PDB file of N, CA, C, O and CB in Angstrom:
ATOM      1  N   MET A   1       0.844  -1.292  -0.081  1.00  0.00           N
ATOM      2  CA  MET A   1      -0.371  -0.099   0.088  1.00  0.00           C
ATOM      3  C   MET A   1       0.771   1.218   0.323  1.00  0.00           C
ATOM      4  O   MET A   1       1.310   1.577   1.370  1.00  0.00           O
ATOM      5  CB  MET A   1      -1.712  -0.413   1.783  1.00  0.00           C
ATOM      6  N   PRO A   2       0.893   1.723  -0.946  1.00  0.00           N
ATOM      7  CA  PRO A   2       2.107   2.999  -1.139  1.00  0.00           C
ATOM      8  C   PRO A   2       1.051   4.546  -0.232  1.00  0.00           C
ATOM      9  O   PRO A   2       1.410   5.707  -0.430  1.00  0.00           O
ATOM     10  CB  PRO A   2       2.518   3.410  -3.617  1.00  0.00           C
ATOM     11  N   GLN A   3       0.064   4.281   0.505  1.00  0.00           N
ATOM     12  CA  GLN A   3      -0.104   4.955   0.962  1.00  0.00           C
ATOM     13  C   GLN A   3       0.299   5.396   2.357  1.00  0.00           C
ATOM     14  O   GLN A   3       0.211   6.461   2.968  1.00  0.00           O
ATOM     15  CB  GLN A   3      -0.848   4.855   0.670  1.00  0.00           C
ATOM     16  N   MET A   4       0.784   4.159   2.644  1.00  0.00           N
ATOM     17  CA  MET A   4       1.722   4.039   3.652  1.00  0.00           C
ATOM     18  C   MET A   4       3.246   4.314   4.025  1.00  0.00           C
ATOM     19  O   MET A   4       4.131   4.356   4.880  1.00  0.00           O
ATOM     20  CB  MET A   4       1.619   3.131   3.766  1.00  0.00           C
ATOM     21  N   MET A   5       2.917   4.439   2.937  1.00  0.00           N
ATOM     22  CA  MET A   5       4.376   4.897   2.987  1.00  0.00           C
ATOM     23  C   MET A   5       5.044   6.443   3.883  1.00  0.00           C
ATOM     24  O   MET A   5       5.577   6.343   4.988  1.00  0.00           O
ATOM     25  CB  MET A   5       4.649   5.064   1.394  1.00  0.00           C
ATOM     26  N   PRO A   6       4.944   7.253   3.445  1.00  0.00           N
ATOM     27  CA  PRO A   6       5.184   8.290   4.085  1.00  0.00           C
ATOM     28  C   PRO A   6       4.905   8.762   6.277  1.00  0.00           C
ATOM     29  O   PRO A   6       5.433   9.382   7.200  1.00  0.00           O
ATOM     30  CB  PRO A   6       4.324   9.036   3.028  1.00  0.00           C
ATOM     31  N   LEU A   7       3.733   7.902   5.954  1.00  0.00           N
ATOM     32  CA  LEU A   7       4.186   7.764   7.530  1.00  0.00           C
ATOM     33  C   LEU A   7       5.001   6.413   7.956  1.00  0.00           C
ATOM     34  O   LEU A   7       4.845   5.817   9.022  1.00  0.00           O
ATOM     35  CB  LEU A   7       2.797   7.779   8.486  1.00  0.00           C
ATOM     36  N   ASN A   8       5.752   6.112   7.084  1.00  0.00           N
ATOM     37  CA  ASN A   8       7.170   4.824   7.663  1.00  0.00           C
ATOM     38  C   ASN A   8       8.176   6.211   8.071  1.00  0.00           C
ATOM     39  O   ASN A   8       8.756   6.745   9.016  1.00  0.00           O
ATOM     40  CB  ASN A   8       8.206   3.340   5.870  1.00  0.00           C
ATOM     41  N   TRP A   9       7.942   6.322   6.817  1.00  0.00           N
ATOM     42  CA  TRP A   9       9.400   7.224   6.204  1.00  0.00           C
ATOM     43  C   TRP A   9       9.238   8.596   7.358  1.00  0.00           C
ATOM     44  O   TRP A   9      10.211   9.112   7.907  1.00  0.00           O
ATOM     45  CB  TRP A   9       9.220   7.917   3.980  1.00  0.00           C
ATOM     46  N   LEU A  10       7.962   8.981   7.547  1.00  0.00           N
ATOM     47  CA  LEU A  10       7.594   9.937   9.008  1.00  0.00           C
ATOM     48  C   LEU A  10       8.223   9.531  10.193  1.00  0.00           C
ATOM     49  O   LEU A  10       8.865  10.443  10.714  1.00  0.00           O
ATOM     50  CB  LEU A  10       6.040   9.910   9.460  1.00  0.00           C
ATOM     51  N   THR A  11       8.253   8.232  10.918  1.00  0.00           N
ATOM     52  CA  THR A  11       8.598   7.388  11.695  1.00  0.00           C
ATOM     53  C   THR A  11      10.260   7.182  12.461  1.00  0.00           C
ATOM     54  O   THR A  11      10.814   7.209  13.560  1.00  0.00           O
ATOM     55  CB  THR A  11       8.178   6.422  10.946  1.00  0.00           C
ATOM     56  N   LEU A  12      10.580   6.931  10.776  1.00  0.00           N
ATOM     57  CA  LEU A  12      11.764   7.444  10.932  1.00  0.00           C
ATOM     58  C   LEU A  12      12.820   7.605  10.981  1.00  0.00           C
ATOM     59  O   LEU A  12      13.941   7.130  11.159  1.00  0.00           O
ATOM     60  CB  LEU A  12      11.865   7.585  11.197  1.00  0.00           C
ATOM     61  N   MET A  13      11.986   8.773  10.692  1.00  0.00           N
ATOM     62  CA  MET A  13      13.020  10.548  10.569  1.00  0.00           C
ATOM     63  C   MET A  13      13.205  11.116  11.853  1.00  0.00           C
ATOM     64  O   MET A  13      14.139  11.812  12.249  1.00  0.00           O
ATOM     65  CB  MET A  13      12.139  12.036   9.654  1.00  0.00           C
ATOM     66  N   ILE A  14      11.883  10.609  12.635  1.00  0.00           N
ATOM     67  CA  ILE A  14      11.840  11.105  13.848  1.00  0.00           C
ATOM     68  C   ILE A  14      12.630   9.967  14.948  1.00  0.00           C
ATOM     69  O   ILE A  14      13.443  10.370  15.780  1.00  0.00           O
ATOM     70  CB  ILE A  14      10.266  11.415  14.143  1.00  0.00           C
ATOM     71  N   TYR A  15      12.265   8.538  14.813  1.00  0.00           N
ATOM     72  CA  TYR A  15      13.106   7.683  15.241  1.00  0.00           C
ATOM     73  C   TYR A  15      14.696   8.241  15.267  1.00  0.00           C
ATOM     74  O   TYR A  15      15.156   8.434  16.393  1.00  0.00           O
ATOM     75  CB  TYR A  15      12.876   6.511  14.406  1.00  0.00           C
ATOM     76  N   PHE A  16      15.446   8.475  14.277  1.00  0.00           N
ATOM     77  CA  PHE A  16      16.745   8.892  14.114  1.00  0.00           C
ATOM     78  C   PHE A  16      16.715   9.927  14.833  1.00  0.00           C
ATOM     79  O   PHE A  16      17.394   9.898  15.859  1.00  0.00           O
ATOM     80  CB  PHE A  16      17.226   9.111  12.842  1.00  0.00           C
ATOM     81  N   LEU A  17      15.912  11.175  14.515  1.00  0.00           N
ATOM     82  CA  LEU A  17      16.096  12.272  15.004  1.00  0.00           C
ATOM     83  C   LEU A  17      16.542  12.184  16.420  1.00  0.00           C
ATOM     84  O   LEU A  17      17.684  12.336  16.852  1.00  0.00           O
ATOM     85  CB  LEU A  17      15.028  12.966  14.810  1.00  0.00           C
ATOM     86  N   SER A  18      15.327  11.885  17.141  1.00  0.00           N
ATOM     87  CA  SER A  18      15.947  11.898  18.471  1.00  0.00           C
ATOM     88  C   SER A  18      16.888  10.787  19.187  1.00  0.00           C
ATOM     89  O   SER A  18      17.268  10.917  20.350  1.00  0.00           O
ATOM     90  CB  SER A  18      14.923  12.036  19.249  1.00  0.00           C
ATOM     91  N   ILE A  19      17.110  10.052  18.641  1.00  0.00           N
ATOM     92  CA  ILE A  19      18.271   9.344  18.852  1.00  0.00           C
ATOM     93  C   ILE A  19      19.583  10.172  18.477  1.00  0.00           C
ATOM     94  O   ILE A  19      20.461  10.269  19.334  1.00  0.00           O
ATOM     95  CB  ILE A  19      18.168   8.080  18.073  1.00  0.00           C
ATOM     96  N   PHE A  20      19.710  10.627  17.533  1.00  0.00           N
ATOM     97  CA  PHE A  20      20.580  12.014  17.314  1.00  0.00           C
ATOM     98  C   PHE A  20      20.737  13.093  18.618  1.00  0.00           C
ATOM     99  O   PHE A  20      21.785  13.504  19.115  1.00  0.00           O
ATOM    100  CB  PHE A  20      19.798  12.900  16.064  1.00  0.00           C
ATOM    101  N   LEU A  21      19.244  13.431  19.026  1.00  0.00           N
ATOM    102  CA  LEU A  21      19.487  14.591  19.794  1.00  0.00           C
ATOM    103  C   LEU A  21      19.532  13.819  21.094  1.00  0.00           C
ATOM    104  O   LEU A  21      19.636  14.631  22.014  1.00  0.00           O
ATOM    105  CB  LEU A  21      18.376  15.832  19.668  1.00  0.00           C
ATOM    106  N   LEU A  22      19.494  12.547  21.546  1.00  0.00           N
ATOM    107  CA  LEU A  22      19.822  12.068  22.519  1.00  0.00           C
ATOM    108  C   LEU A  22      21.300  12.015  23.013  1.00  0.00           C
ATOM    109  O   LEU A  22      21.922  12.161  24.065  1.00  0.00           O
ATOM    110  CB  LEU A  22      19.318  11.082  22.401  1.00  0.00           C
ATOM    111  N   PHE A  23      21.534  11.731  21.709  1.00  0.00           N
ATOM    112  CA  PHE A  23      23.090  11.136  21.938  1.00  0.00           C
ATOM    113  C   PHE A  23      24.046  12.724  22.373  1.00  0.00           C
ATOM    114  O   PHE A  23      24.898  12.906  23.243  1.00  0.00           O
ATOM    115  CB  PHE A  23      23.820  10.208  20.062  1.00  0.00           C
ATOM    116  N   ASN A  24      23.420  13.725  21.290  1.00  0.00           N
ATOM    117  CA  ASN A  24      24.525  14.919  21.408  1.00  0.00           C
ATOM    118  C   ASN A  24      23.842  15.690  22.240  1.00  0.00           C
ATOM    119  O   ASN A  24      23.955  16.878  21.941  1.00  0.00           O
ATOM    120  CB  ASN A  24      24.996  15.763  20.055  1.00  0.00           C
ATOM    121  N   ILE A  25      22.896  15.398  23.560  1.00  0.00           N
ATOM    122  CA  ILE A  25      23.029  15.796  24.469  1.00  0.00           C
ATOM    123  C   ILE A  25      23.631  15.629  26.102  1.00  0.00           C
ATOM    124  O   ILE A  25      23.770  16.291  27.131  1.00  0.00           O
ATOM    125  CB  ILE A  25      22.312  15.918  24.255  1.00  0.00           C
ATOM    126  N   MET A  26      23.979  13.677  25.315  1.00  0.00           N
ATOM    127  CA  MET A  26      24.158  13.009  26.624  1.00  0.00           C
ATOM    128  C   MET A  26      25.697  13.551  26.380  1.00  0.00           C
ATOM    129  O   MET A  26      26.197  14.329  27.193  1.00  0.00           O
ATOM    130  CB  MET A  26      23.746  11.137  26.844  1.00  0.00           C
ATOM    131  N   ASN A  27      26.361  13.137  25.316  1.00  0.00           N
ATOM    132  CA  ASN A  27      27.489  13.719  25.039  1.00  0.00           C
ATOM    133  C   ASN A  27      28.474  15.368  25.835  1.00  0.00           C
ATOM    134  O   ASN A  27      29.584  15.651  26.285  1.00  0.00           O
ATOM    135  CB  ASN A  27      27.061  13.841  23.701  1.00  0.00           C
ATOM    136  N   TYR A  28      27.041  16.063  25.554  1.00  0.00           N
ATOM    137  CA  TYR A  28      27.053  17.384  26.262  1.00  0.00           C
ATOM    138  C   TYR A  28      27.281  17.166  27.769  1.00  0.00           C
ATOM    139  O   TYR A  28      28.418  17.165  28.241  1.00  0.00           O
ATOM    140  CB  TYR A  28      25.688  18.168  26.027  1.00  0.00           C
ATOM    141  N   TYR A  29      26.496  17.035  28.298  1.00  0.00           N
ATOM    142  CA  TYR A  29      26.573  16.480  29.700  1.00  0.00           C
ATOM    143  C   TYR A  29      27.257  15.328  30.568  1.00  0.00           C
ATOM    144  O   TYR A  29      27.454  15.519  31.768  1.00  0.00           O
ATOM    145  CB  TYR A  29      25.588  16.266  29.858  1.00  0.00           C
ATOM    146  N   ILE A  30      27.533  14.408  30.092  1.00  0.00           N
ATOM    147  CA  ILE A  30      28.560  14.149  30.618  1.00  0.00           C
ATOM    148  C   ILE A  30      30.093  14.084  30.811  1.00  0.00           C
ATOM    149  O   ILE A  30      30.893  13.315  31.343  1.00  0.00           O
ATOM    150  CB  ILE A  30      28.324  13.682  30.620  1.00  0.00           C
ATOM    151  N   PHE A  31      30.130  15.325  30.086  1.00  0.00           N
ATOM    152  CA  PHE A  31      32.203  15.219  29.759  1.00  0.00           C
ATOM    153  C   PHE A  31      31.686  16.463  30.819  1.00  0.00           C
ATOM    154  O   PHE A  31      30.769  17.252  31.044  1.00  0.00           O
ATOM    155  CB  PHE A  31      33.487  15.669  27.530  1.00  0.00           C
ATOM    156  N   PHE A  32      33.631  15.777  31.494  1.00  0.00           N
ATOM    157  CA  PHE A  32      33.866  16.674  32.330  1.00  0.00           C
ATOM    158  C   PHE A  32      35.159  17.119  32.371  1.00  0.00           C
ATOM    159  O   PHE A  32      36.245  16.559  32.222  1.00  0.00           O
ATOM    160  CB  PHE A  32      33.496  16.319  33.396  1.00  0.00           C
ATOM    161  N   TYR A  33      34.777  18.381  32.631  1.00  0.00           N
ATOM    162  CA  TYR A  33      36.299  19.024  32.654  1.00  0.00           C
ATOM    163  C   TYR A  33      37.096  19.358  33.755  1.00  0.00           C
ATOM    164  O   TYR A  33      36.626  20.037  34.668  1.00  0.00           O
ATOM    165  CB  TYR A  33      36.323  20.176  32.074  1.00  0.00           C
ATOM    166  N   ASN A  34      38.706  18.797  33.775  1.00  0.00           N
ATOM    167  CA  ASN A  34      38.920  19.139  35.061  1.00  0.00           C
ATOM    168  C   ASN A  34      40.206  20.522  35.016  1.00  0.00           C
ATOM    169  O   ASN A  34      41.141  20.938  34.333  1.00  0.00           O
ATOM    170  CB  ASN A  34      39.392  17.617  35.899  1.00  0.00           C
ATOM    171  N   PHE A  35      39.375  20.829  36.374  1.00  0.00           N
ATOM    172  CA  PHE A  35      39.880  21.787  36.916  1.00  0.00           C
ATOM    173  C   PHE A  35      41.499  21.929  37.190  1.00  0.00           C
ATOM    174  O   PHE A  35      41.797  21.458  38.288  1.00  0.00           O
ATOM    175  CB  PHE A  35      39.183  21.824  37.939  1.00  0.00           C
ATOM    176  N   LYS A  36      42.454  22.388  36.561  1.00  0.00           N
ATOM    177  CA  LYS A  36      43.460  22.483  37.923  1.00  0.00           C
ATOM    178  C   LYS A  36      43.551  23.630  38.042  1.00  0.00           C
ATOM    179  O   LYS A  36      43.163  24.462  37.222  1.00  0.00           O
ATOM    180  CB  LYS A  36      44.887  21.915  37.965  1.00  0.00           C
ATOM    181  N   VAL A  37      44.218  23.897  39.361  1.00  0.00           N
ATOM    182  CA  VAL A  37      44.300  24.926  40.253  1.00  0.00           C
ATOM    183  C   VAL A  37      45.754  24.494  40.982  1.00  0.00           C
ATOM    184  O   VAL A  37      45.911  23.574  41.784  1.00  0.00           O
ATOM    185  CB  VAL A  37      42.900  25.023  41.257  1.00  0.00           C
ATOM    186  N   ASN A  38      47.279  25.890  40.215  1.00  0.00           N
ATOM    187  CA  ASN A  38      48.421  24.957  41.015  1.00  0.00           C
ATOM    188  C   ASN A  38      48.319  26.543  41.740  1.00  0.00           C
ATOM    189  O   ASN A  38      48.539  27.572  41.100  1.00  0.00           O
ATOM    190  CB  ASN A  38      50.259  24.099  40.077  1.00  0.00           C
ATOM    191  N   LYS A  39      47.931  26.513  43.232  1.00  0.00           N
ATOM    192  CA  LYS A  39      48.407  27.635  44.091  1.00  0.00           C
ATOM    193  C   LYS A  39      50.054  27.934  44.357  1.00  0.00           C
ATOM    194  O   LYS A  39      50.621  28.997  44.609  1.00  0.00           O
ATOM    195  CB  LYS A  39      47.763  27.361  45.428  1.00  0.00           C
ATOM    196  N   LYS A  40      50.548  26.671  44.211  1.00  0.00           N
ATOM    197  CA  LYS A  40      51.767  26.928  44.336  1.00  0.00           C
ATOM    198  C   LYS A  40      52.790  27.816  43.022  1.00  0.00           C
ATOM    199  O   LYS A  40      53.803  28.502  43.153  1.00  0.00           O
ATOM    200  CB  LYS A  40      52.168  25.587  44.639  1.00  0.00           C
ATOM    201  N   MET A  41      52.020  27.443  41.822  1.00  0.00           N
ATOM    202  CA  MET A  41      52.571  28.811  40.977  1.00  0.00           C
ATOM    203  C   MET A  41      52.610  30.493  41.089  1.00  0.00           C
ATOM    204  O   MET A  41      53.347  31.317  40.549  1.00  0.00           O
ATOM    205  CB  MET A  41      51.945  28.734  39.928  1.00  0.00           C
ATOM    206  N   LYS A  42      51.561  30.624  41.971  1.00  0.00           N
ATOM    207  CA  LYS A  42      51.296  32.198  41.668  1.00  0.00           C
ATOM    208  C   LYS A  42      52.816  32.590  43.076  1.00  0.00           C
ATOM    209  O   LYS A  42      52.968  32.116  44.202  1.00  0.00           O
ATOM    210  CB  LYS A  42      48.962  32.932  42.189  1.00  0.00           C
ATOM    211  N   LYS A  43      53.511  33.437  42.436  1.00  0.00           N
ATOM    212  CA  LYS A  43      54.706  34.234  42.902  1.00  0.00           C
ATOM    213  C   LYS A  43      54.182  35.890  42.494  1.00  0.00           C
ATOM    214  O   LYS A  43      53.894  36.484  41.455  1.00  0.00           O
ATOM    215  CB  LYS A  43      56.307  33.649  41.992  1.00  0.00           C
ATOM    216  N   ASN A  44      54.259  36.271  44.177  1.00  0.00           N
ATOM    217  CA  ASN A  44      54.171  37.978  44.870  1.00  0.00           C
ATOM    218  C   ASN A  44      55.797  38.277  43.997  1.00  0.00           C
ATOM    219  O   ASN A  44      56.845  37.642  44.118  1.00  0.00           O
ATOM    220  CB  ASN A  44      54.232  38.174  47.370  1.00  0.00           C
ATOM    221  N   ILE A  45      55.644  38.880  43.558  1.00  0.00           N
ATOM    222  CA  ILE A  45      56.826  40.364  42.610  1.00  0.00           C
ATOM    223  C   ILE A  45      56.649  41.471  43.253  1.00  0.00           C
ATOM    224  O   ILE A  45      55.957  42.368  42.771  1.00  0.00           O
ATOM    225  CB  ILE A  45      56.426  40.954  40.810  1.00  0.00           C
ATOM    226  N   ASN A  46      57.287  41.587  44.521  1.00  0.00           N
ATOM    227  CA  ASN A  46      57.374  42.779  45.118  1.00  0.00           C
ATOM    228  C   ASN A  46      58.236  43.830  45.097  1.00  0.00           C
ATOM    229  O   ASN A  46      58.974  43.775  46.081  1.00  0.00           O
ATOM    230  CB  ASN A  46      57.336  42.586  46.015  1.00  0.00           C
ATOM    231  N   LEU A  47      58.561  45.185  44.080  1.00  0.00           N
ATOM    232  CA  LEU A  47      59.174  45.882  43.926  1.00  0.00           C
ATOM    233  C   LEU A  47      59.168  47.354  43.764  1.00  0.00           C
ATOM    234  O   LEU A  47      58.974  48.100  42.804  1.00  0.00           O
ATOM    235  CB  LEU A  47      59.460  45.424  43.398  1.00  0.00           C
ATOM    236  N   ASN A  48      59.458  47.538  45.080  1.00  0.00           N
ATOM    237  CA  ASN A  48      60.176  48.637  45.774  1.00  0.00           C
ATOM    238  C   ASN A  48      61.377  49.583  45.350  1.00  0.00           C
ATOM    239  O   ASN A  48      62.518  49.620  45.811  1.00  0.00           O
ATOM    240  CB  ASN A  48      60.589  48.087  46.771  1.00  0.00           C
ATOM    241  N   TRP A  49      60.983  50.098  44.660  1.00  0.00           N
ATOM    242  CA  TRP A  49      62.106  51.228  43.704  1.00  0.00           C
ATOM    243  C   TRP A  49      62.112  52.193  44.749  1.00  0.00           C
ATOM    244  O   TRP A  49      61.100  52.175  45.449  1.00  0.00           O
ATOM    245  CB  TRP A  49      61.514  52.036  41.969  1.00  0.00           C
ATOM    246  N   LYS A  50      62.954  53.003  45.031  1.00  0.00           N
ATOM    247  CA  LYS A  50      63.537  54.291  45.440  1.00  0.00           C
ATOM    248  C   LYS A  50      64.108  55.048  44.770  1.00  0.00           C
ATOM    249  O   LYS A  50      65.194  54.702  44.304  1.00  0.00           O
ATOM    250  CB  LYS A  50      64.243  54.250  46.207  1.00  0.00           C
ATOM    251  N   TRP A  51      63.527  56.461  44.464  1.00  0.00           N
ATOM    252  CA  TRP A  51      64.043  57.601  44.161  1.00  0.00           C
ATOM    253  C   TRP A  51      65.207  58.066  44.346  1.00  0.00           C
ATOM    254  O   TRP A  51      65.485  59.204  43.967  1.00  0.00           O
ATOM    255  CB  TRP A  51      63.502  58.258  44.522  1.00  0.00           C
TER     256      TRP A  51
END
């Protein structure tokens, strides 16, 4: 029945788009950035100029 073919394409498109969106959303929110805080690297340079 050719009348049902557009419905099949529509369901497949919705299915693949939902999987694509789910995959992208999960990759966006699962990624964790490791912050490196180096307090030892801070150097205080005091320059006392005497004129």
